[in-house]
N, C-alpha and C positions, 0 to 999 in steps of 0.2 A: 504494500500500500504506500502511495506517495507520502513523503514527509509532510506533516501538518494536516493530514486528512485522517479523521477518526470515524468509526461507525456511530450511528445515531439511532437510538430507540425511543419509543414513546408509548404512553398508555394514558387512557382517560378512565378514571375509576367510575364504578356504577353510581357513586354518590353524585358525581357531576351530572350524569345523565338524569338522575332523579330530580336534581335541582332544576334542570332545564325543563322537564315536564311540569313541575310544580309552577314554575314561572309562566309557562304557556297557559296553563289552566287558570291562573289567577289574573290573566290579562283583563284590563279595563278597556272597553271598546269605545271608539268615538261614534258620533252620529254618522249615518250613511251620507255619502257624497250627494250633492244636489244636482248632478248631471247623470246622464245615462251611459257615459263612456269613461275612459281612463284619463281624461284631460285634467282631472284634479289629483291624479296620483293613483296608487294602488287601491283598487276598489274594496269596500268593506267585505262584500261577499267572498272575494278571492282570498283575502287574508284570513277570514274566519274559516273557510274551507281548509286552507293550509294548516291553520292552528289545530283544528280537530284531528286531522290526520297525523300531524307532528306529535301530538301528545298521546294519541291512542295506538297508532299502528306503525309508525316509522321506527326502523331499527338501525341506529348508527353503526352497530357492530358489523353490518354487512360491508359497508365501504371501508371501515377501519381494517377489516381483514385484507381487503385488496391493497390498501396502503401499506400494511405491514408486510405484504408479500414482496414489496419492492425493496431494493437495497438503498438505505438512507445513510447519509454521511454528513459530517459537519466540519467546518474549518473556520478559522478566524481570519478575516480580511479587514484591514484598517480599523481594528479594534471591535469589530462586530461579528457575531456568530452567524455564518451563512450555512443554512441547511439545504440539502439537495438530494435528489434521487440521481443515481448514476448507474446506468445499465450498459454494460459492455456487450456488444454483439459477438456471437460466436463466429461470425463470418470474417474471413481475411479481407483486409483492405476496406473495412467499414469506415464511413466518413463521420468524424466527430461533429456533433451538433449540440449547441446549447440553445434550449428552447424556453422562452420566458412567457409567463402568464400575464394577466392584467387584472383590472378591477371591474366588477366584483367577482373576480375569478381566483383561481388557486391551482395548485398541482392536482387537486381532485379532478379537474376538468381535462387532464392529460392522460388519465389512467388507461383509456381505451386505445391510445395510439402508441403506447410503449411497445407492445408486442409486434405490431406490424412494422414499425420503424426499425426495431433492433433485430427482429427475426423474420424477415420478409418471406422466406421460403415456407414458413409455417402458416403464412397468411396469403397465399396465392401470388407472392411476388418472387423476384429474382434476387439471388445473393448479392449481385452487384449493386443493389439499391439499399444495402444495409447501413445502419447508422449506429455509432456509439452515442448514447443519449444522456445528456446532462440536463436535469430539470430543477433549477433552483427556485426557492421561494424568495420573492422580492423582500428586502429588508422591511420589517414591520408587518409582513404577511405570513400566514401559515406558521411554519416551525422556525423560520429565521428570527434572528434577534431583532428587538425593537430599538431603533435609535433613541438615545436619551438626550441628544442635542441636535441642533439643526445641521444641515449640510448634506444629508443623504438624498440628493435629487437624482434624476435619471442619468445625468452625466457621470456622477460618481459610481452609480450602480454599473453603468457600462464599463467603466474602468475596472471595477471589482470583478466583473465577469471575465475580463481578459486575464486577470490574475488567477482566477479560479481555473480557467482552462489551461493556463501555463503550469499551474501547480499540479494538475491532474496528468501532466506530461504530454499534452497535445501540442505538437509543434505546428500543426496546421488544422484548422477547424472552420466550421460555419456557424451561423447564428440565425435564429428564427423567432418571430414574436407577433403578437396581436395586442391591441389595446395598449396598456403601458409597455407590454413586451415589445410592441412594434416601435415605440419611441426609443426604448432602451437599445433595441437592435439597430435602429437607424443611427443612433449616436455611436454605437460601436463601429458601424460602418464609416461614419464621419471621422472618428478617432483613428481608425485603421491600425489597430495594434498589429505587431509583426506576424502573429499566427493566423489572423482572420483572413480567410480566402474569399468570403462573400456572404451575402445575407439573403434571407427569404422573409417577406412580410405579407400578412393578410390584412393589414391596414396601412396602406402606403402613405408616407409623409410626402405627398406629391403636390400639394396645393401651392401654386406660385405665391411667393411671399407677399407681393403687393395686393393680390386678390384676397389672401387669407387675412391680412391686416384690416382691409376694408370691411370684409364680411363680419369679422369678429367684433368690430366697432359699430356694426349696424349701419355702415355707410354705403353709398353706391359704389359700383365698380370703378376703379381708377380710370381717368380719362386717357384716351389714346391706346388702350389695349385692343387687340384684334377682336372682332365680333366672335363670341363663343360658338363653337360647334354645338350640335345637339347634345352630344355626350358631355361636353364641358358645361353646358347650361343646366343639364340635369344634376351634375355634381354641385354646381353653384346653388341651385335651389335646395338641395339636400343640406348644404352647409348653412344656408340662411335659416332653415328650420332648426338644425342642430344648435347653432350658436344662440338661438333665442329660446331654447327649451332645456338646455343642459343645466338646470338649476342645481341638481345634486352636485355637479362638479364645482360650480361656483361656491356652494356652501362649504364643501370640503377644502377648497383652495383658500378660503378666507377665514373660516371659523371652525376648523376641525374639532377643536376641544368642546365647542358648544353642542356637539353631537353625542355628548356623554350618555344620553338616554339609550343609545344603541348598545352600550356595554351593560346596561341594566335590564333591558327588556328584549328577550328574544323575538317577541312578536314585532316590536318596533324595529329591530334589526332586519327582520324578514321583509317588512313593509317597505323599508328604505331600499333594500337590495332588489326587490321585485319592481325595479324601475319600469314604468310603462313604456319607455323607449326600447327596452329589451323584450320585444313582444313574444319571442319564443318561450321565455320563462313564464310569463303570465298566462300564456295559452295552456301550459301544463296544468294550471289550476283553474282554467276557464272551461273545461269540459272538452277541449279539442285534443285530438290524437296527433302527436308529433313524435319526433325521435327522442326528445327529453321526457322522462317520466317524473312523477311527483318525487320519487326518491332521489333522482338525479339533482333536482333543484334543492332538496333539503340536505343532501350530502354536502353541498358547497356552503350553504348557509350555516349548517351545524358546525362545520369546520371553522368558520369565522367565530362562532360563538365559543366553542371549546378552547380555542387558542386566544380568545379575547383580543382580537386584532381589528375590530371595527374602527377604532380611533387611530391606532398606529398605521393602519393601511390608508386611512383618509389623509393623513399628513403628507403623503407623497404628492398630493395635489398642491399643497401649500409649498412644498419644496421645489416644485417644478419651475424652471425658468425658460424652458424651450417651448416653442409653438407646438401644439398637439399634432397638427396635420400638415404643416407647411414643410417645405423642402429643408433638409438638414445638411446637405452637402456631401452626399455619399458618392464617392468615385469608384468604390470597389464593385465587383460584379454583384448584381442584385436581381432577385426574382420577385415578381409581384403577382399575387392571386387576388382576384376581386370576386367577393361573394355578394349576391344581389341584395341581401337584406342587411348589409353593413351600414354603418353610420353615414358613409358616403361612398360612392363608387367612382374611384379615380379613373378618368379616361386615359387611354394609352398615350395620348399626346402629352398629358401632364407627367405620366410615369417616365416617359422617355426623356423629358427635360430634367426631372428630379434625379433620375438614376441614369447617367450617361452611358454606363456599362450595363444596360438592361439585358439580361440573358433569358428572361422568361416573363411573359405577361399573358394572363388567361382570365376570362370571365366564366364563372361557374354558373350552373343552372339553378342551384339552390344553396341555402346556407346563409348565415348572418354573422353576428359579431363574435361568436364563440365557435368557429368552425371545427376545431379539434374536439369539442364537446358535442356539438350539434350534428355534424356530418363527418365523423372520423374517417370513413373510407375515402371521401372526396379530398379531405385535408391531407391524408397520408399520400395519396396519389400526387397532389400538388407539390408537397415537399420533396417527394422523390424526383418528380419531373423538373421542378424548378432548380434544384441543386445538382442535378445530374451533370450539367456542364462543368461543375467545379471539381469533380472527383479526380480528374487527372492531375490536378495541382494541389489537392488537399487530402491525400490518403494517409492521414496521420494515425499514429498508434500511441497508446499510453504506456508509460513505464510501469512495470509490475511492482 
């Protein structure tokens, strides 16, 4: 095992799960919303349905067993404990990949892609598409340490991930991410540490800076820019809606500590995480059949509750100084996958400008903000295809 890397184990006692159920059952409910849609937030009927199932029928131990079946490790980087899953492929010349989650996500949402990415021959793939997979929890999220002082923004995390991959012995590797993971991955690409061969993103930081600044400020498009194409206009319309409705992000960015109720009430935490903008999650509790089950949704929320990371995770928004979706200056090879129900769907023209070394761009038929969770088969295929051009130059191996 590389120096500075230690195994990590965890356990959540029955008493903690009993306390969780008791808090759910003791919830005090607000009045019903005064509209017939989700425009006022998570609807009362949805959160009450979730609570009933959570308290009476949900079993955390099922996903806990899946988590424990993975090899967990810990290492200290820049004074903070970083916890991560590290799965080495059995296949020769597997490509190292560090894959980063987002908010309100976690390593829980990556469990179904570990097998196909690391052992493709057991999942209908070819050995030449194998990956050595590193799945870290972002600082303040999941099992990783919670920063006790300011300064742990995405830029610092990107640098820490480069340290982690070097410490694991990977001389050449790739990076992937969505949501915060996409921002961290873009920043890794912009920082271009010596071992990083290229990146894959499912939330491209591709919005031209002048357009992004205008839309984020609620202003008209800058004068003198070319007339947008149909795809560009669609992305602009999506961004206008996003920037005028992402109130959860503004709250976490300005007053994360004022969300203390999320650490005290599991029902409050769930209502906040069931953001109406993430429609697939709320549909799981609205009677619609989709790839996510009620247990999938509660696995992720319960993980936040048991690790008490609602506030520490929210602080990442306050730490961030980078534009969420604007160009970051990535010159390394980059692959972009566009899922139709994402926050915005970057047109190829923007992706080509943002990533001058674009090696892959593809629009998918379905999927949204959490494709590794929602559409694992499509996601795995995109990661394999998008990073395939980099294998000739990044067939790194780890020191034993």
